[in-house]
C-alpha positions in Angstrom: 25.2 -29.6 116.7 26.9 -27.2 114.2 30.6 -26.6 114.8 32.1 -23.5 113.1 35.9 -23.4 113.0 38.2 -20.8 111.4 42.0 -20.3 111.5 44.4 -17.9 109.7 47.8 -19.1 111.0 47.8 -16.7 113.9 44.6 -17.5 115.6 41.8 -20.1 115.8 38.1 -19.7 116.7 35.8 -22.6 117.4 32.0 -22.0 118.0 29.3 -24.6 118.6 25.6 -24.1 118.4 22.6 -26.5 118.5 20.8 -27.3 115.2 17.1 -26.2 115.1 16.4 -29.8 113.7 18.5 -32.9 113.6 20.3 -34.1 110.6 20.4 -37.7 109.4 24.2 -37.8 108.9 27.1 -35.6 109.9 29.6 -34.1 107.5 32.3 -31.5 107.1 32.5 -28.7 104.5 34.9 -25.7 104.0 33.0 -22.5 103.4 34.8 -19.4 102.0 35.0 -16.6 104.7 33.5 -14.1 102.2 30.4 -16.2 102.0 29.8 -16.2 105.7 30.5 -12.5 105.9 27.8 -11.9 103.3 25.5 -14.3 105.0 26.0 -12.4 108.2 25.1 -9.2 106.5 22.0 -10.6 104.7 20.7 -12.1 108.0 20.6 -8.7 109.7 18.1 -8.9 112.5 16.4 -12.0 111.2 15.2 -14.3 114.0 14.0 -17.2 111.8 16.3 -20.1 111.4 18.7 -20.3 108.4 18.4 -23.5 106.3 21.7 -24.9 105.1 21.8 -27.5 102.3 24.9 -29.1 100.9 24.7 -30.9 97.6 25.8 -34.6 97.4 29.4 -34.1 96.1 30.0 -31.2 98.6 30.8 -28.7 95.9 28.1 -26.1 96.8 26.1 -25.0 99.7 22.7 -23.2 99.7 21.7 -20.9 102.5 18.0 -20.2 102.6 17.0 -17.1 104.6 13.6 -15.5 105.1 13.7 -13.5 101.8 17.0 -14.5 100.3 18.8 -17.7 98.9 22.5 -17.6 98.8 24.5 -20.2 96.9 28.2 -20.6 97.4 31.0 -22.8 96.0 32.7 -24.8 98.7 36.5 -25.0 99.1 37.8 -28.6 98.3 40.3 -30.2 100.5 40.7 -31.1 104.2 40.5 -28.6 107.0 43.4 -28.7 109.5 42.9 -30.9 112.6 42.3 -27.8 114.7 41.5 -29.7 117.9 45.2 -30.4 118.5 45.9 -26.7 118.3 43.9 -25.9 121.4 46.1 -26.2 124.6 44.6 -28.6 127.0 46.3 -27.2 130.1 47.7 -23.8 131.5 49.9 -22.5 134.2 47.9 -19.3 134.7 44.3 -18.4 134.3 42.8 -14.9 134.6 39.1 -14.1 134.7 38.4 -10.5 133.8 35.6 -8.2 132.8 35.2 -8.2 129.0 34.2 -4.5 128.8 37.2 -3.3 130.9 39.6 -5.6 129.1 38.3 -4.3 125.7 38.7 -0.7 126.7 42.3 -1.1 128.0 43.3 -3.1 124.9 41.8 -0.5 122.6 43.7 2.3 124.4 47.0 0.2 124.4 46.5 -0.6 120.6 46.7 3.2 119.8 50.1 3.3 121.3 51.1 0.0 119.7 50.5 1.1 116.1 54.1 2.0 115.4 55.4 -1.0 117.4 54.0 -3.9 115.2 50.7 -3.8 117.2 52.2 -5.4 120.2 50.2 -5.4 123.4 51.8 -6.9 126.5 49.9 -8.6 129.2 51.1 -9.4 132.7 48.7 -11.6 134.9 49.5 -11.2 138.6 47.8 -13.2 141.3 46.3 -11.4 144.2 47.2 -11.6 147.9 45.1 -12.3 150.9 43.6 -8.8 150.9 44.3 -7.6 147.3 42.7 -8.7 144.1 44.6 -10.1 141.3 45.2 -8.0 138.2 46.0 -8.0 134.6 48.3 -5.2 133.3 47.9 -4.2 129.7 50.7 -2.2 128.2 52.1 -0.9 124.9 55.1 1.1 123.9 55.3 3.9 121.3 58.7 5.3 120.3 57.0 8.7 119.5 54.3 9.0 122.1 55.6 7.0 125.1 54.2 4.1 127.1 50.6 3.3 127.9 49.9 1.1 131.0 46.4 0.0 132.2 45.3 -2.3 135.0 42.1 -4.2 135.5 41.1 -6.4 138.4 41.2 -10.1 137.8 40.8 -13.4 139.5 44.1 -15.1 138.8 44.8 -18.8 139.4 48.4 -20.1 139.1 51.7 -18.2 138.9 52.4 -14.7 137.4 52.5 -14.9 133.6 53.6 -12.7 130.8 52.4 -12.9 127.2 52.1 -10.5 124.3 49.6 -10.4 121.4 48.7 -8.4 118.4 46.3 -5.9 119.8 44.0 -6.2 116.8 43.5 -10.0 117.5 42.5 -9.3 121.1 40.1 -6.6 120.1 38.5 -8.8 117.4 37.6 -11.6 119.9 36.7 -9.3 122.8 34.3 -7.3 120.6 32.1 -10.3 119.7 31.8 -11.9 123.1 28.3 -11.6 124.6 29.3 -12.7 128.1 30.3 -10.3 130.7 33.5 -12.1 131.7 36.2 -14.0 129.9 39.0 -16.3 131.0 42.5 -15.9 129.6 44.7 -19.0 129.9 48.5 -18.9 129.4 51.2 -21.4 129.7 54.4 -19.4 128.9 55.2 -16.3 126.8 56.0 -18.5 123.7 52.9 -20.7 123.9 49.4 -19.8 122.5 46.9 -17.9 124.7 43.4 -19.2 125.1 40.3 -17.1 125.6 37.0 -18.7 126.8 33.9 -16.7 127.8 32.9 -17.5 131.4 29.5 -19.3 131.9 29.3 -21.1 128.5 31.4 -23.8 127.0 30.5 -23.3 123.3 33.3 -20.9 122.3 37.1 -21.0 122.3 39.6 -18.6 120.8 43.3 -19.4 120.5 45.9 -16.6 119.6 49.5 -17.1 118.9 51.8 -14.9 121.0 54.3 -12.3 119.7 57.8 -12.6 120.8 59.1 -9.5 122.7 61.8 -8.4 124.9 60.4 -8.2 128.5 
């Protein structure tokens, strides 16, 4: 198994994928983000496996593609213990359509540009005959307010949380699954996004503190 983890102080992403062939021993290295961005560009539509080799003192990594070899220096030091940053429980969980959530967030982010990028989310459970919903809103001093609603399956109590809209768009744009679960504890605790149907990806976003 290969586990990829990245964090920038505001968000954390952890993705797991199976190795094409087993390794004799495990290990951890820190790869510069620019290296992986370049690797992603070079891979293009390549379907063949990428071979990754780390030298014995863990100072360099070699990525062997179909027609390219990419060598990168590795970052020395210890990566944060990211597992303890992932909330293990929640008070509210909303399952929504990724495409609809992304559209509503993109629209709200336009209004949020002059308001520090703040996008507010309210998760409301449904009744016996009505579906639950997630309300996505943003406020612009110049243009006014934008409010969008999408249907959701909401477990737990009503919850409010605000994020930087760009961070939400970044994660929703790369999900391949059709639905995503948003888990929240309270407005000041991190929110967690997990694609529905798989258990190999988790994304944690720190909230923004707003006046509700």
